[in-house]
KEKE-3310 file (N, C-alpha, C; in steps of 0.2 Angstrom, whole numbers, plus 5000, padded with zeros to 4 digits):
npx = (5316:5331:5335:5349:5359:5358:5361:5374:5378:5375:5386:5397:5397:5397:5409:5418:5413:5420:5432:5438:5434:5442:5454:5454:5447:5447:5453:5463:5476:5479:5476:5481:5491:5479:5470:5453:5448:5435:5419:5403:5384:5369:5356:5342:5348:5351:5364:5379:5396:5412:5428:5445:5462:5478:5493:5506:5513:5506:5501:5499:5489:5480:5476:5472:5458:5454:5454:5444:5433:5428:5427:5416:5405:5403:5407:5396:5385:5389:5388:5376:5371:5377:5372:5361:5349:5333:5335:5349:5363:5371:5387:5401:5413:5431:5445:5451:5460:5470:5481:5488:5484:5491:5503:5505:5502:5511:5521:5519:5518:5532:5538:5535:5540:5553:5551:5550:5562:5571:5566:5568:5583:5587:5581:5590:5600:5594:5590:5577:5568:5564:5562:5569:5557:5542:5532:5528:5527:5520:5528:5541:5557:5556:5539:5540:5546:5540:5527:5518:5520:5510:5512:5519:5510:5499:5491:5479:5472:5459:5444:5438:5424:5416:5412:5400:5388:5388:5403:5406:5415:5405:5388:5377:5369:5351)
npy = (5549:5551:5553:5543:5550:5563:5566:5558:5570:5581:5579:5581:5591:5599:5593:5601:5614:5613:5611:5623:5634:5627:5630:5646:5655:5649:5651:5645:5645:5630:5621:5612:5604:5601:5588:5586:5571:5563:5565:5559:5554:5555:5547:5555:5566:5572:5571:5575:5566:5573:5567:5567:5569:5574:5580:5573:5573:5565:5574:5586:5581:5579:5592:5599:5592:5596:5608:5610:5604:5614:5625:5619:5623:5636:5634:5625:5633:5639:5631:5628:5642:5640:5629:5628:5620:5614:5611:5610:5599:5591:5590:5579:5576:5566:5556:5551:5537:5532:5537:5529:5515:5513:5515:5504:5492:5494:5489:5478:5473:5476:5463:5451:5453:5452:5440:5432:5435:5427:5414:5414:5416:5402:5392:5394:5387:5373:5357:5347:5333:5323:5315:5328:5330:5325:5318:5307:5305:5301:5287:5288:5279:5274:5269:5258:5248:5246:5242:5227:5216:5211:5197:5193:5194:5183:5185:5178:5181:5176:5183:5185:5189:5188:5175:5163:5154:5143:5140:5142:5152:5166:5168:5169:5154:5150)
npz = (5529:5520:5503:5496:5489:5490:5504:5502:5497:5504:5514:5508:5503:5518:5523:5512:5518:5531:5531:5526:5536:5543:5540:5535:5544:5558:5572:5582:5591:5597:5587:5578:5562:5551:5545:5535:5530:5530:5529:5535:5537:5544:5539:5542:5543:5553:5562:5559:5557:5556:5551:5552:5554:5561:5560:5570:5587:5601:5609:5601:5596:5605:5609:5598:5596:5606:5601:5592:5597:5605:5593:5589:5589:5582:5570:5566:5565:5555:5543:5544:5539:5527:5521:5522:5524:5532:5545:5555:5555:5570:5577:5575:5580:5575:5574:5563:5561:5549:5545:5554:5553:5539:5541:5549:5541:5533:5539:5541:5528:5524:5535:5529:5515:5520:5527:5512:5506:5515:5511:5500:5496:5508:5495:5485:5487:5487:5482:5473:5482:5477:5460:5449:5441:5446:5438:5427:5411:5394:5385:5390:5397:5408:5411:5401:5406:5419:5412:5410:5394:5382:5381:5391:5401:5401:5391:5380:5369:5369:5372:5388:5393:5382:5383:5380:5391:5390:5388:5378:5363:5358:5355:5371:5374:5368)
capx = (5322:5333:5338:5357:5363:5356:5362:5381:5381:5376:5390:5402:5397:5398:5417:5421:5413:5423:5439:5439:5435:5448:5459:5454:5442:5447:5461:5465:5484:5480:5472:5490:5489:5473:5465:5450:5446:5430:5412:5397:5379:5365:5351:5339:5353:5353:5370:5387:5405:5418:5436:5449:5471:5482:5501:5511:5513:5498:5499:5495:5483:5474:5477:5467:5453:5450:5450:5438:5426:5427:5426:5410:5396:5405:5406:5389:5380:5391:5387:5369:5370:5381:5369:5351:5346:5331:5339:5358:5366:5374:5393:5405:5423:5432:5451:5453:5467:5472:5489:5492:5483:5495:5510:5504:5500:5518:5525:5518:5523:5541:5541:5532:5546:5559:5550:5549:5571:5573:5564:5572:5590:5587:5579:5594:5606:5589:5588:5572:5568:5565:5567:5568:5549:5540:5524:5529:5527:5521:5535:5548:5557:5551:5535:5538:5549:5533:5521:5521:5520:5503:5514:5522:5502:5498:5483:5480:5471:5453:5441:5432:5421:5411:5411:5392:5387:5391:5410:5410:5414:5399:5384:5375:5364:5344)
capy = (5547:5555:5551:5541:5554:5570:5564:5562:5577:5584:5576:5582:5599:5599:5593:5608:5619:5612:5612:5627:5635:5627:5632:5652:5658:5647:5654:5644:5642:5624:5621:5610:5605:5595:5587:5583:5564:5562:5566:5555:5559:5549:5543:5557:5572:5575:5573:5574:5563:5575:5563:5570:5566:5579:5577:5578:5568:5563:5579:5589:5579:5580:5600:5598:5588:5601:5615:5606:5602:5623:5629:5616:5630:5641:5629:5622:5639:5643:5624:5630:5647:5640:5624:5632:5615:5616:5610:5610:5594:5592:5591:5578:5579:5561:5554:5548:5532:5531:5536:5524:5508:5513:5513:5494:5490:5496:5487:5470:5472:5475:5461:5450:5455:5449:5431:5431:5435:5422:5409:5415:5414:5397:5389:5393:5379:5367:5353:5344:5329:5316:5317:5335:5330:5320:5317:5302:5306:5296:5289:5287:5272:5269:5268:5253:5244:5245:5239:5220:5214:5206:5190:5190:5194:5177:5186:5172:5184:5173:5189:5179:5193:5187:5171:5162:5151:5137:5142:5145:5161:5167:5171:5165:5150:5150)
capz = (5526:5515:5496:5498:5485:5493:5511:5500:5492:5509:5518:5502:5508:5525:5522:5510:5522:5540:5528:5521:5542:5549:5537:5536:5549:5568:5574:5587:5593:5600:5581:5575:5555:5552:5538:5535:5529:5526:5531:5536:5540:5547:5534:5544:5540:5561:5563:5556:5558:5553:5552:5552:5555:5563:5559:5576:5593:5604:5614:5599:5593:5611:5609:5593:5595:5611:5599:5585:5602:5609:5586:5587:5588:5578:5563:5564:5561:5545:5543:5545:5535:5520:5517:5518:5526:5539:5551:5553:5559:5574:5573:5579:5576:5574:5574:5560:5563:5542:5547:5560:5547:5533:5543:5552:5534:5527:5545:5540:5521:5527:5538:5523:5510:5526:5528:5508:5506:5522:5509:5494:5503:5508:5492:5482:5487:5487:5476:5474:5484:5473:5452:5446:5438:5448:5435:5424:5405:5390:5378:5393:5399:5416:5409:5398:5413:5423:5410:5408:5388:5385:5381:5400:5407:5400:5388:5376:5364:5369:5379:5393:5395:5375:5380:5381:5395:5389:5388:5371:5362:5356:5360:5374:5371:5374)
cpx = (5322:5336:5344:5362:5362:5361:5369:5382:5380:5383:5396:5402:5399:5407:5421:5420:5417:5429:5442:5438:5440:5454:5460:5451:5441:5453:5464:5473:5482:5480:5482:5486:5485:5470:5460:5448:5439:5425:5404:5391:5373:5358:5342:5340:5350:5361:5374:5392:5409:5424:5438:5458:5473:5491:5504:5510:5507:5498:5497:5491:5478:5472:5471:5461:5450:5449:5445:5432:5424:5425:5417:5403:5397:5404:5401:5385:5384:5390:5379:5367:5371:5377:5363:5345:5342:5334:5345:5359:5370:5381:5397:5411:5425:5437:5448:5462:5471:5477:5491:5492:5488:5501:5509:5504:5507:5523:5525:5521:5530:5544:5537:5537:5552:5560:5552:5558:5573:5571:5569:5578:5588:5584:5585:5599:5601:5591:5581:5574:5568:5567:5564:5560:5547:5533:5528:5526:5528:5527:5543:5549:5557:5545:5535:5543:5543:5526:5523:5518:5513:5503:5515:5515:5500:5492:5484:5474:5462:5450:5433:5423:5412:5408:5401:5392:5389:5402:5412:5409:5406:5394:5380:5368:5355:5341)
cpy = (5549:5551:5551:5549:5562:5571:5565:5568:5584:5584:5578:5591:5602:5600:5599:5614:5620:5613:5619:5634:5632:5630:5642:5656:5655:5648:5652:5642:5634:5622:5617:5609:5599:5594:5583:5577:5562:5563:5561:5558:5556:5549:5551:5567:5577:5575:5570:5571:5568:5572:5566:5568:5574:5576:5582:5575:5569:5569:5584:5587:5580:5587:5601:5596:5593:5607:5613:5605:5610:5626:5627:5620:5635:5639:5628:5628:5640:5638:5626:5634:5645:5634:5626:5625:5614:5615:5605:5605:5594:5587:5586:5576:5569:5559:5552:5542:5531:5530:5531:5517:5509:5512:5506:5491:5489:5490:5479:5469:5470:5467:5452:5449:5453:5440:5430:5428:5428:5415:5407:5411:5404:5392:5390:5390:5374:5363:5348:5337:5322:5319:5325:5335:5323:5316:5313:5305:5301:5297:5288:5280:5269:5268:5260:5247:5243:5240:5231:5222:5209:5199:5190:5192:5186:5176:5180:5178:5184:5181:5187:5184:5189:5179:5169:5158:5146:5136:5143:5150:5160:5172:5165:5158:5151:5145)
cpz = (5519:5506:5499:5494:5488:5500:5507:5500:5500:5514:5513:5505:5513:5526:5520:5516:5530:5537:5528:5531:5546:5546:5536:5543:5557:5568:5578:5589:5593:5591:5578:5564:5553:5546:5537:5531:5524:5530:5531:5539:5539:5540:5537:5543:5548:5564:5558:5558:5555:5553:5550:5555:5556:5561:5564:5580:5595:5608:5609:5596:5599:5609:5602:5592:5604:5608:5594:5591:5603:5600:5584:5585:5583:5568:5563:5562:5555:5541:5540:5539:5528:5515:5516:5520:5534:5545:5551:5559:5565:5572:5576:5576:5578:5573:5568:5559:5555:5545:5548:5556:5542:5537:5548:5545:5532:5532:5541:5534:5521:5529:5533:5518:5515:5525:5518:5506:5510:5518:5504:5494:5503:5503:5488:5482:5488:5482:5478:5477:5481:5464:5452:5444:5442:5443:5429:5417:5402:5388:5384:5395:5404:5414:5406:5401:5416:5422:5408:5400:5390:5385:5387:5403:5406:5396:5381:5368:5364:5376:5381:5392:5390:5377:5383:5389:5395:5389:5385:5368:5356:5359:5364:5372:5374:5374)
residu = (MET:VAL:ASP:ALA:ALA:ARG:ALA:ARG:LYS:LEU:ALA:ASP:ARG:ILE:GLN:GLN:ILE:VAL:ALA:GLU:MET:LEU:GLU:ARG:ARG:ILE:LYS:ASP:PRO:ARG:LEU:GLY:PHE:VAL:THR:VAL:THR:ASP:THR:ARG:ILE:THR:ASN:ASP:LEU:ARG:ASP:ALA:THR:VAL:TYR:TYR:THR:VAL:TYR:GLY:SER:ASP:GLY:GLU:ARG:ALA:GLU:THR:ALA:ALA:ALA:LEU:GLU:SER:ALA:LYS:GLY:VAL:ILE:ARG:SER:GLU:VAL:GLY:ARG:LYS:THR:GLY:VAL:ARG:HIS:THR:PRO:SER:ILE:THR:PHE:VAL:MET:ASP:SER:LEU:MET:GLU:ASN:ALA:ALA:HIS:ILE:ASP:ASP:LEU:LEU:ALA:GLN:ALA:ARG:ALA:LYS:ASP:ALA:GLU:VAL:ALA:ARG:ALA:ALA:GLN:GLY:ALA:SER:PRO:ALA:GLY:ASP:ALA:ASN:PRO:TYR:ARG:GLU:PRO:GLY:SER:ASP:GLU:ASP:GLU:ASP:ASP:ASP:LEU:ASP:GLU:ASP:GLU:ALA:GLY:PHE:ASP:GLY:HIS:ASP:ALA:ALA:ARG:ASP:GLY:GLU:ASP:GLY:ARG:SER:GLY:ARG:PRO:SER:SER)
# end
C-alpha cells in the first residue's frame, strides 16, 4: 500500500498529462471537445481511472470514447515516461455523467420553484382558519372569562392539606 497523499499527487499528475496529450498530441478526428474532470488511482498505483466529459451528441460521445480507447497505449506510455514510477498504471477512461446530473438537478430545482410559486399564489387570498393568533397571551380579556375567581370556586381560605388527622388546623396529633 502507498501513502494516500502520494496516490493523490500521482493521480493529479496523470490528469495533467492526459489533458495535455488530448489537447496537443492526439490528433484523432473522432476526438470531440473533451474535458478531463478527475483521475483516481488505486492504492497500489496499478490502475488509474480517468473521468472525462464530452460536449456534443450521443454519437459524438461514442466516437470520442472509441478514440480514447485507441489512444490508450500512447497515453499510458507518455504517463510512464513523465511520472517515472516503476509500474505504469493501466488507464481506464470513464464518461463522467456530471453534466447530465447537473441538468437533472436544475430541472428538479425548476420544478420546486414552480410548486413554491403555485403555493404562494394560493396563499395570497387565504386567511387563517381560526383566530389570527391561535396562542393565548397573558393579560388578554379571554383569560379572565375562562378562569373562575376564588370566590366563585368556593375557596374559603382554608388549606385542607395542612389540616391534622383530627381535622383541626395545625400539626397532626401524636
